[in-house]
C-alpha positions as CSV (number, residue, x, y, z in Angstrom):
1,M,169.1,21.7,72.9
2,M,169.9,20.0,69.6
3,K,167.9,17.0,68.4
4,A,169.8,13.8,67.4
5,S,168.6,14.2,63.8
6,E,170.1,17.7,63.6
7,L,173.4,16.5,65.0
8,V,173.4,13.7,62.4
9,R,172.6,16.1,59.6
10,K,175.4,18.5,60.6
11,V,178.1,15.9,61.0
12,V,177.1,14.3,57.7
13,D,177.2,17.7,56.0
14,I,180.7,18.4,57.4
15,A,181.9,15.0,56.2
16,K,180.4,15.3,52.7
17,N,180.7,19.0,51.9
18,Y,183.8,20.3,53.7
19,K,187.5,19.6,53.5
20,T,188.5,18.3,56.9
21,L,191.6,17.0,58.5
22,Y,192.1,15.2,61.8
23,V,193.9,17.7,64.0
24,M,194.2,16.9,67.7
25,G,192.7,19.5,69.9
26,C,191.0,21.4,67.1
27,F,187.2,22.0,66.9
28,G,186.7,23.3,63.4
29,A,189.4,26.0,62.9
30,P,190.3,26.7,59.3
31,M,193.9,25.6,58.5
32,T,195.3,29.1,58.1
33,A,199.1,29.6,58.6
34,T,198.4,30.9,62.1
35,N,196.2,28.0,63.0
36,K,198.6,25.5,61.6
37,T,201.4,26.8,63.8
38,R,199.0,27.0,66.8
39,Y,197.8,23.4,66.5
40,I,201.3,22.0,65.8
41,N,202.6,23.6,69.0
42,N,199.4,23.2,71.0
43,G,200.3,21.9,74.5
44,A,198.9,18.4,75.2
45,S,198.0,17.9,71.5
46,N,201.6,18.9,70.5
47,N,202.9,15.3,70.9
48,Y,200.5,14.1,68.3
49,N,200.3,17.1,65.9
50,A,204.0,17.7,66.0
51,Q,204.9,14.2,64.8
52,A,206.6,14.5,61.4
53,T,203.8,12.8,59.4
54,R,201.0,14.8,61.1
55,K,202.9,18.0,60.9
56,A,203.4,17.5,57.2
57,M,199.7,16.8,56.7
58,I,198.7,19.9,58.7
59,N,201.1,22.1,56.8
60,A,199.9,20.8,53.5
61,A,196.3,21.6,54.2
62,T,194.7,24.4,52.3
63,E,193.0,27.4,54.1
64,D,189.6,26.0,53.2
65,T,190.3,22.8,55.2
66,F,188.9,22.6,58.8
67,G,190.6,20.7,61.6
68,F,188.7,18.5,63.9
69,D,189.5,15.6,66.2
70,C,186.8,13.1,67.2
71,V,185.3,14.7,70.3
72,N,185.9,18.2,69.0
73,L,183.8,17.5,65.9
74,I,180.8,16.9,68.3
75,K,181.6,19.8,70.5
76,G,182.3,22.1,67.5
77,V,178.8,21.3,66.1
78,L,177.2,21.8,69.5
79,W,179.2,25.1,69.9
80,G,177.7,26.4,66.6
81,W,180.3,25.5,64.0
82,C,179.0,26.7,60.6
83,G,182.0,26.4,58.2
84,N,182.9,30.1,58.3
85,K,186.4,30.3,56.9
86,V,187.1,33.7,58.3
87,K,186.2,32.8,61.9
88,S,188.9,31.4,64.2
89,Y,186.9,28.2,64.9
90,G,184.8,28.0,61.8
91,G,182.0,29.9,63.6
92,A,182.0,27.8,66.8
93,T,182.1,29.6,70.1
94,Y,184.2,27.8,72.7
95,T,182.1,26.2,75.6
96,S,178.9,27.8,74.4
97,N,175.3,26.4,74.6
98,G,176.1,24.8,78.0
99,V,178.5,22.3,76.4
100,P,181.7,22.0,78.4
101,D,185.1,21.3,77.0
102,I,185.6,17.7,77.9
103,G,187.3,14.7,76.4
104,A,185.8,11.6,74.7
105,D,186.0,9.6,77.9
106,Q,184.3,12.3,80.0
107,M,181.7,12.8,77.3
108,I,180.6,9.2,77.2
109,A,180.3,9.3,81.0
110,K,177.7,12.1,80.6
111,C,175.7,9.8,78.3
112,T,173.6,8.2,81.1
113,D,171.7,5.9,78.7
114,A,174.9,4.6,76.9
115,S,175.1,0.8,76.5
116,A,178.1,-1.5,76.1
117,S,176.0,-3.9,74.0
118,G,173.2,-3.8,71.4
119,W,175.2,-2.2,68.7
120,D,172.9,-3.6,66.1
121,K,170.1,-1.5,67.6
122,L,171.7,1.9,67.5
123,D,169.6,4.9,66.5
124,P,171.1,7.7,64.3
125,G,172.5,10.4,66.6
126,E,173.7,8.0,69.3
127,V,177.4,8.2,70.2
128,V,179.8,5.4,69.5
129,W,182.8,5.2,71.8
130,T,186.0,3.4,72.6
131,T,188.6,4.5,75.1
132,G,189.8,7.9,74.0
133,H,187.6,8.2,70.9
134,I,184.0,9.1,70.2
135,G,181.8,9.5,67.2
136,V,178.2,9.9,66.1
137,Y,176.3,6.9,64.6
138,I,174.6,8.2,61.4
139,G,172.7,5.1,60.3
140,D,173.3,2.2,57.9
141,G,176.2,0.9,60.0
142,L,178.1,4.2,59.6
143,A,179.6,6.6,62.0
144,V,181.3,10.0,61.7
């Protein structure tokens, strides 16, 4: 089990020290030519990633750029993402560590102590959520 402080440290490290791009359905894959094609043509994510503007951004990404979407940033970290450019998913292992592949709305439902109020009293490591999107509160009014 990962402590909230470790989750915060890891998401902040990713935000500050790695090139990242919002890619729907992606949990840390480096933007190689193969991965670009895969995520542009990726089933349910296809409608978003295949839009002309998104497709251009994905295709312009360098191979040292890692793709994530909101919930997959959290899952990628929990699945062991380590920024390895030669691994398919940056070092993450799909559905490892007892963490299922679920969406943002399913993830917040698993957070039994989540609150719809008291945002001024959040502790770093708590999730922040709105329908279809989820992030991690890192302190000082900021979320990743």
